[in-house]
Structures are given as C-alpha cells and as structure tokens.
N, C-alpha and C positions, 0 to 999 in steps of 0.2 A: 660067327654069331654065338652069344652065350646061351647057356641052357636056362630054361625057366622051370622052376619047381622047388620042391622042398629039399633042402640039403642041410647037413650039419654045419656047413660053412656059411650059412646065411648071416650076414653081418647085422641084420636088423633084430634078430632074436637074441636076447641076452643068454649068456651061458647058464644062468640059474634056471632057465625054463627049457633048455634044449632037450632034456631027457624026460619031460613031462608028457603024459598021454593027453589026449583031447579032453577026457573027463576031468583030469587033474587041472588042466589049464582053465577049463570052465569053472571049476570050484574056486580056483585062485581068483579068477575074474569076478565071480560073485562075492567073494570075500573082500576084495578090494572095493567093489561098489558099495557093499554094506558099510565098510569103514568110512568111505567118502560120505555116505548118507548120514552116518553118526556125526561126522565132522561138520557137515552142512547144517544138521539140526542144532548142534551146539552153537554154531555161528549165528544161526537164525535167532536163537534165544538171546544171545549177546546183543544182537542188533535190535531186537524187540525191547530189551531192557534199556538200551541206550536211547531208543526213541521215547520211551516213557520218561526217562530222566530229562531229555531235551524238552519234552512237552511241559514237565513240571517247572523247569528253569524258565521256559518261555512265559508261562503263566505268572511266575514270580516277577519276572522283568516287567511284564505288563502292569502288575499290581504296583510295583515300585515306581514305575513311570506315572501312574495315576496319582500316587502319593506326592511325587515331586511336582506334578501339575497343580495339585491342591495347595501345596506349600507355596508355590510361585504365585498363585492367585491371592493367597492370604498376605504374602509379603507385598505384592503390588497394592492391595487395598490399604494395608498398613502404611506403606510409603505415601500413598495419596492422602491419607488422613493426616499423617505427620506433616506433609507439605502444607496442607490446609491449616492445621493448627499453628504451625510456625508462622504462616502469613498473618493469622489473626493475632498472635502474640506480638508480632512486629507492629501491626496496626494499633493495638492497645498501647504498646510501649511508646509509639510516636504521639498518640493522643495524650498519654500520661505526661510525656515530656512537654507537650504544648500547654497542657493544663498547669503543670508545675511552673512553667515560665509565666503564665498569667497570674498565678498567685504571688509569685515573687515580685511582680511589677506593682502590686497594690500595696 
C-alpha cells in the first residue's frame, strides 16, 4: 500500500509552488482569484457593450423593415392605380377607334 500525505514528490503540485508556505499559497490563490475577477469584469463589460450594439442593430432592422413594408404598400397601390388607368386608356382608345371609324363612314 502507498503512503498518503504531503511529500515533495506529489505529482499534482507544480514545482513552482512546492517550496511555498501555506500563507504564500493563500496569497497566490487570492491574487489569482483577483486577476480572474478583473478578467471576468472586463468580459462582462464587453458582453454588455455587445448587447447594447445588438439591441441598436435590432431596432434599426425593425425600422428598416417598417420602411420596406411602407414602400411595398405604396408600390402595390401605385401598381393597382396604373393597372386601372391602363384599362381606362384602352377603353378610351377602343372607343376613339370606333368613333373614328364612324366618322370615316360618313
């Protein structure tokens, strides 16, 4: 059976900390945690900024979609009016041709 306990041959402890005292290890641990906290805070700020940008982009896309819908509505109405006017012009043209033929017969 192997021995259990602290030894200088413990493979889980890096060589860089093998000669540290408990207070030194604790200070190093707190230093690492403080550095991680700073990194997480910076990451949080970046994510918050990205969220704001995404919100602005989403609002702009909604606005642009509304504009496109308005343009589509205007185009549809204009197309319908154009079809109606074209039909009336054809009707007038047929009547004009009919009337012209009547005048030519006299």
